[in-house]
N, C-alpha and C positions, 0 to 999 in steps of 0.2 A: 404289876409285878416289879419289884425293886431290882437293884443292880446286884449281880452275883458273879464273882470270879470262880471259874472252874479250873483248878490247878492240877496239872499232870506232872508229878515229880518223878525223876529217875533216882530212886533211893539207892541204887548201886553205885552212883557217882559220889566221889568224895566231895564234901562241902554241901551237898544238896540238903541234908537234914538241917544243917545250920541256917541255910538260906530260907528253907521252908519255915522254920521257927520265926525268923525275922519277918517274913512276909505275913504270917498269921498274926503276929503281935501288932504289926503296922495296921492290918485290917481291923482287928478288934478295937484298937484305939480309936478308930474312925467309924466304927459300927458298920463296916463293909462286910457283906456276907461272902463266905468262901465255902465252896464244895470241894471235896476230895474224893479220889477213886475208892470204891468199896474194897479194893484189893489192899489198901493201905491199912493193914490190921494193927490193932493194939497201939494206935498212935492218934493223938488229937481226936479223941472220941466225941468231943463236943461239936465237931463240924459235921454238917449233913453230907451224905455220900451220894455218888452217882455210880451207875454200873455201865461200863463202856459197851457192854453187849446189849444194853437196853436203852435205845435212843430216847424213849419217853422220859427216862430219869435225868437226861441231860438238857431237856428243853428249858429249864430254868436258868441255865448258864448264859450270862450276857457276853462274857469274853473268856476265851480259853487261854491259860497261861502255862507254858511248859517250863520246867526247871531241869536243865541238863544241856545237852548239845543238840546238834542237828538231828541225830537219831531220835531223840525224845520228841522233838518238834514234829518229825514225820509221823511218829506213832499217834500223836495228838491229832494231827491233820486228818488222819485216816478216819477218825470218828466225828470230828467237828464239821468237816466240809459238807457232808450230806445234810447237815442241819443248818447250814449257813451261818455258823457261829464264827465271828471274827477272832483271830488268834494272834498271840504275840509270845515270843520266847525270851526267857532270861538266860543268858549264856553262862553255864557252869561247865562248859566244855573247852575246846581249844579254838578252832576256827570260828564256828558259830555263824556260818553264812546265812542261815535262816533266822537266827535270833536277832532281836532288835535292842534288847536291854542288857547292859553290863551291870554286874553286881553293885558297884559303888553308886550307880544312878538309880537303883531299883525303886526306892521309895518315891523319889521325885517323879519318875516315869509312870509308876502305878497310879499316882494321884492324877496325872494327866489323863490316863485312860478312864479312871473313875469319873472325871469331869468331862469326858468325851472330847478331849482336845487332841484329836488325832485324825489322820486320813486313812482311807481304806484302799488297798491295792488288790485287785482280783487277779490271781495267778492261775494260769492254765494247768490242767492236770491231764494225765494219760489214762486211757481205758484199754486194757488188754483182754483179749478173749482167746481161748484155745478150743478149736472145733475138732471133734474126734468122731469119725464115722457119721458126719452130718449133724451131730448133737453138741451142745455146749458142754464142754468138760470142765472149764475153769474160766473165771473172769476176775479182774482186780483193777483197782484204781491206784494211781501213783502220782505223787506231787513232784518227785525228783526224776525217777527213771524206771524203765522196764529193761531187764537185762536177760539175755539168753547166753548161757555159758556152759562150758563142759562140766561134767560132774567130777567123779574121782579119777577118771581116766586121763592119761597124759596126751592123748591124741587130739588133734584139732577138730573143731566142729565145722561142718560145711553147710552153708545156708544160702538159699536163694531168696532175694528180697524184691518184691514188686511194689512200686509206688504209684499211687493214683491210677489204679486199674490197669497196670501194665505200661503206663507211659514211660516209666523208667524201670528196667530190670537190672539187678546186679547180683553177682555171685561173690560170696565171702568165704574164705578159708582162714579161720582165726581161732583164738582162744574163746572168743565170744563177741557179742554185739550189744552195745549200749544204746538204748533209745531214750533220750532225755528231753525234758521240757527246757525252756530257757532258764527257769529257776534251778533246775538240776544240772545245768551246764557246768557249775562249779563243784560238782560232786565226782562220781566215778568217771564220767565222761572227760572231765578235765585231767584226771590222773592218767587216762588212756590216750591223751594227746588231743582232745577235742577243744573247740574254741570256747571262750567266755562270751555268753550271749546276754544282753540286757533282759531282765526278767519280764519286762512289759511286752515282749514280742511273742506272737502266737506262732511258734515254730516247733519242729521236732528235730533234734540233733541226732544223727546216726553216727556212732563212733565205734570202729572195730577195735577189739582188744588184741594186741600182738598179732596183726594180720600177717599171713604168709605170702605177702606180695608187696613190693616196695611202692607200687603205684596206688595202693589202696589208701584213701584218705577220708577223714570225716566229711559228712555231708549234712547240710542244713536244708530242710524242706518245709513248705508251708504247713501250718497246723491243720488245714482243711484236708490234706492228703491222707488217705488211708494207706497203711503199710501192711503188706501181707508177707509172712515169712514161712518157708517150708524147709524142712531138713532134707539134705541131699545125701545119697550113699557115698562111701560106706558109713553106716549109721554108728553113732556113738551116744553115750549117755549125755543128755542135755537137760538143763533145768531152767525154769523161768522164775525170775524174782521180780517183785514189785516193791520199790523202796527198800531193798535189802532183805525182804522176806520171801522165801521160796514158796511159790503158790502152785506150781505144777511141774511135773516131769514130762518132757515131750517125747512122744512115741513116733515111730515112722508112720507117715500118713497124716499126722496132725497138721492143722493149719492155724498159725498164730496171726492174729490181727492186732495192730496197735493204732489207735485213733486218739484224737483229743476228746476228753471227757466232756459231758454236759455240766459236770460239777466244776466249781471254782473254789480255790482256797482264798479266803478273805484275810489278807495280811494287814495288821495294824502298823502304820508307819508314824513314827514320832519324831525322828531326827530331821533336822533341816539340811544335813549334808546329803549329797547325791550318791547314787549307786557307784559312780566312778570314784568318789572319794573313799568309799568304804571297802570295796572289794579287795584292793591291794593291801589295805591295812589288815584285813582278815587273812589273806595269804601269808603275809609276813608274820602274823601272830602264830599261825600254824607251824611255822618253822622254828619257833622258840620252844625248844624241848628242855 
């Protein structure tokens, strides 16, 4: 089987169509095969397609390439991680913490990938489950974070959190709780006051959102620890999101568990610069509006 780029473009983003055209022209000139999502209708009909809901159709992909920002990368990772497909993002967003390639360097870096001149970093992911009346009601994988938050009501949520089979029990009254991987520490967790954590670490960061107690602070726990969450009365509407997508509405009596997943996201790394060199650049870029 030859080499194939599987491209995941966010066509709602400005400039993505232009960047996609440039990418396809570059690949055609070098006889590099490109597959596009089946949902990309009436565009580039000469390219073979894959269906994100049919894993078998994606097995030909050698490397997944996202065109957009971090949200586009996360959506791609949702489908590629289970297949072990290495992934890389072209930043057509703002911060782009997850993306590796900037537009001016796109052709040079794609050629490196085609020639397999890259390293692979395996990043941890989270697995969340919701148990209801002893049965599995919902489960999801997340590369960045799992978030429990209030719905449309203005009241706080009250959650009890047990870590490592009760070796540490905590009670939170807040707008929500963010459970993030080290990779996701620069996303919602950072906005809520959590620490920046090197993505190579196998940890879970627990960050309360607007806690109703001055002593409540973010907590970093080993990735091997299972985290169990239950809603405490008075009950209010609570929703569970994985990488920004709502996957469940939590009912009284539900038990939510967050663990590290057996899946890994395989990041392609091209740059010689270290994580310490790049994260501050990305933060400063996000402030340029």
